[in-house]
C-alpha positions in Angstrom: -0.1 0.0 0.1 2.7 2.5 0.6 4.3 2.4 -2.9 0.6 3.8 -4.6 0.4 6.0 -1.6 4.0 7.6 -2.3 3.3 7.9 -5.5 0.1 9.4 -4.9 1.6 12.2 -3.2 4.1 13.3 -5.6 2.6 12.3 -9.0 -1.4 12.3 -8.1 -3.5 8.9 -9.0 -0.9 7.9 -11.3 -1.5 4.1 -10.4 -5.2 4.6 -11.6 -4.0 5.7 -14.8 -0.7 3.7 -15.2 -1.0 0.5 -13.2 -4.7 -0.2 -12.4 -5.7 -3.2 -14.4 -9.0 -2.5 -14.2 -8.5 1.0 -15.8 -6.8 -1.4 -18.7 -9.9 -3.2 -19.3 -12.2 0.0 -18.9 -10.0 1.7 -21.7 -10.4 -1.4 -24.0 -14.3 -1.4 -23.2 -14.2 2.8 -24.3 -12.1 2.2 -27.6 -14.3 -0.4 -28.9 -17.3 1.6 -27.6 -16.1 4.5 -29.6 -15.2 2.1 -32.5 -19.0 1.4 -32.6 -20.0 4.7 -31.9 -23.5 6.3 -30.5 -24.2 7.1 -27.1 -24.5 5.9 -23.8 -28.0 6.3 -22.4 -26.9 7.7 -19.0 -24.7 10.5 -18.8 -23.8 12.2 -15.4 -21.2 14.7 -14.9 -18.0 13.7 -12.8 -18.2 13.9 -9.1 -16.4 12.5 -6.6 -18.6 12.3 -4.0 -19.8 9.2 -4.7 -16.5 7.3 -4.8 -16.0 9.1 -1.4 -19.0 8.0 0.1 -18.4 4.4 -1.1 -14.9 4.7 0.6 -16.4 5.9 4.2 -18.6 3.0 3.9 -15.8 0.7 3.4 -13.7 2.0 5.9 -16.5 1.7 8.3 -17.8 -1.5 7.4 -14.4 -2.5 8.2 -14.3 -0.9 11.6 -17.3 -2.8 12.8 -17.0 -5.9 11.0 -13.1 -6.0 11.7 -12.7 -7.3 8.2 -10.9 -5.4 5.3 -14.5 -4.9 3.7 -13.0 -2.9 0.6 -11.5 -6.1 -0.4 -14.7 -7.3 -1.6 -15.0 -4.7 -4.4 -11.6 -3.7 -5.4 -11.5 -4.2 -8.9 -8.1 -3.9 -9.1 -7.2 -6.2 -6.3 -9.9 -8.9 -7.9 -8.1 -8.7 -11.2 -5.1 -9.2 -9.8 -5.3 -11.8 -7.1 -7.7 -14.0 -9.8 -4.6 -13.7 -12.5 -2.2 -15.3 -10.2 -4.7 -17.7 -8.7 -5.3 -19.0 -12.3 -1.5 -19.2 -13.2 -0.9 -21.0 -10.0 -3.9 -23.2 -9.5 -6.1 -23.3 -12.5 -9.2 -21.4 -10.9 -10.9 -18.5 -11.2 -12.7 -17.0 -8.4 -16.8 -16.0 -8.9 -15.7 -12.3 -8.0 -14.8 -12.1 -11.7 -18.4 -11.4 -12.6 -18.0 -7.9 -10.5 -15.3 -7.0 -13.4 -17.2 -8.4 -16.0 -20.4 -6.5 -15.0 -18.3 -3.3 -14.6 -17.2 -3.5 -18.6 -20.7 -4.6 -19.7 -22.3 -1.4 -17.8 -19.6 0.6 -18.7 -19.7 -0.4 -22.2 -23.3 -0.2 -22.8 -24.9 2.1 -20.0 -22.5 4.5 -18.8 -19.3 5.8 -19.2 -16.4 5.1 -16.9 -18.7 4.5 -14.2 -16.2 2.1 -11.9 -13.6 5.0 -11.8 -15.8 7.9 -11.4 -18.2 7.0 -9.0 -17.5 3.5 -7.3 -13.9 3.0 -6.8 -12.4 3.2 -3.2 -9.0 2.3 -4.2 -9.4 5.8 -6.4 -10.8 7.6 -3.8 -8.5 6.5 -1.0 -5.6 7.8 -3.5 -7.4 11.2 -4.3 -6.9 11.7 -0.2 -3.5 12.2 -0.4 -3.1 15.1 -3.0 -1.3 18.3 -1.6 -0.6 21.8 -3.2 2.6 20.3 -4.6 1.4 17.1 -6.3 2.0 17.0 -10.0 -1.0 18.0 -11.8 -2.5 19.1 -15.3 -1.8 22.6 -15.8 -3.6 25.3 -18.2 -0.9 27.6 -18.8 -2.6 30.8 -19.2 0.1 33.2 -20.2 0.8 31.1 -23.5 -2.9 30.4 -24.0 -2.9 28.9 -27.6 -6.6 27.2 -27.0 -8.7 26.9 -30.0 -11.8 26.0 -27.9 -11.9 22.7 -29.8 -12.9 20.5 -27.1 -10.0 17.6 -27.8 -9.0 17.8 -24.3 -12.7 17.1 -23.0 -13.3 14.6 -25.4 -9.9 12.5 -25.2 -10.5 12.4 -21.1 -11.6 9.1 -20.4 -13.2 10.8 -17.3 -14.9 13.7 -19.3 -13.2 16.2 -17.3 -12.4 19.5 -18.8 -8.8 20.8 -17.8 -9.6 24.3 -19.7 -12.5 25.1 -17.3 -11.8 24.5 -14.1 -11.2 22.2 -11.1 -10.7 18.7 -12.3 -8.8 17.4 -9.3 -9.6 15.1 -7.1 -10.9 13.3 -10.2 -8.3 13.5 -12.8 -5.7 10.6 -12.6 -3.1 12.4 -14.9 -2.9 9.8 -17.5 -2.0 12.9 -20.1 -4.5 12.2 -22.7 -5.9 15.6 -22.4 -2.2 16.8 -23.1 -1.7 14.6 -26.2 -4.9 15.5 -27.4 -4.6 19.4 -27.2 -0.8 18.9 -28.8 -2.2 17.5 -31.9 -5.1 19.4 -32.3 -3.4 23.1 -31.9 -0.3 21.5 -33.4 1.1 24.8 -31.8 2.9 25.1 -28.3 0.5 23.3 -26.0 -1.7 25.2 -23.6 -1.9 21.8 -21.1 1.3 20.3 -19.6 2.5 18.7 -16.6 3.2 20.9 -13.4 4.0 20.7 -9.7 
C-alpha cells in the first residue's frame, strides 16, 4: 500500500491511470465503444462525492466487522488476485463476475462508471493530493487554446482541464495533453506541472 500512496503524494493518482488493471479493461471497452459509436443512455457529470461515500462505507464496515470490506469490491485487487490464482492453481473466482458487470455497464450504459463514481482505491489515493502534487496545468500566459474541446473528448473521465477544477478526479493519464497538442499543432496550453 505504501508504494501507491508515495506515488499519489508526488504524482497524483497515476496508479489509476498507469497501473490499475481495471483501468486497462475500461480503456479497452471505451475504445471499442468509440469504434462502434453511439451514445450511452446515461450521462452523469463527473463527481468525486459518490466515490468518497463508497470509501467511507467501506472504512466503516471494516471497523465494525473487523474485516477489510473494501477488498471485496476492489476491482484491481480482484483482477490481480484472480490472474495469479489462475496461473498458480488453474481456477478463477466468482468475483470476476463483478469485473464483467463493470465492463458491460461501462460499454452499454454509462462511461467509466467504476472510476468516476465507485472505486474506493481511487478515492483513497485521491486523499493524498497536496498543493505540490503533479497535475495538469493550463498555462494561461501562453494561451494557444482554440476552444476545440479535444481535451475533453480525450479525457476518459470527461473532465475539462480548461474549464476549472479537475482534481481529485483526474488521474494524470495525460490524454488531454496529447489531444491538445495534436489539435493545436502549436505550443500546447496544457502540460504537467507541480
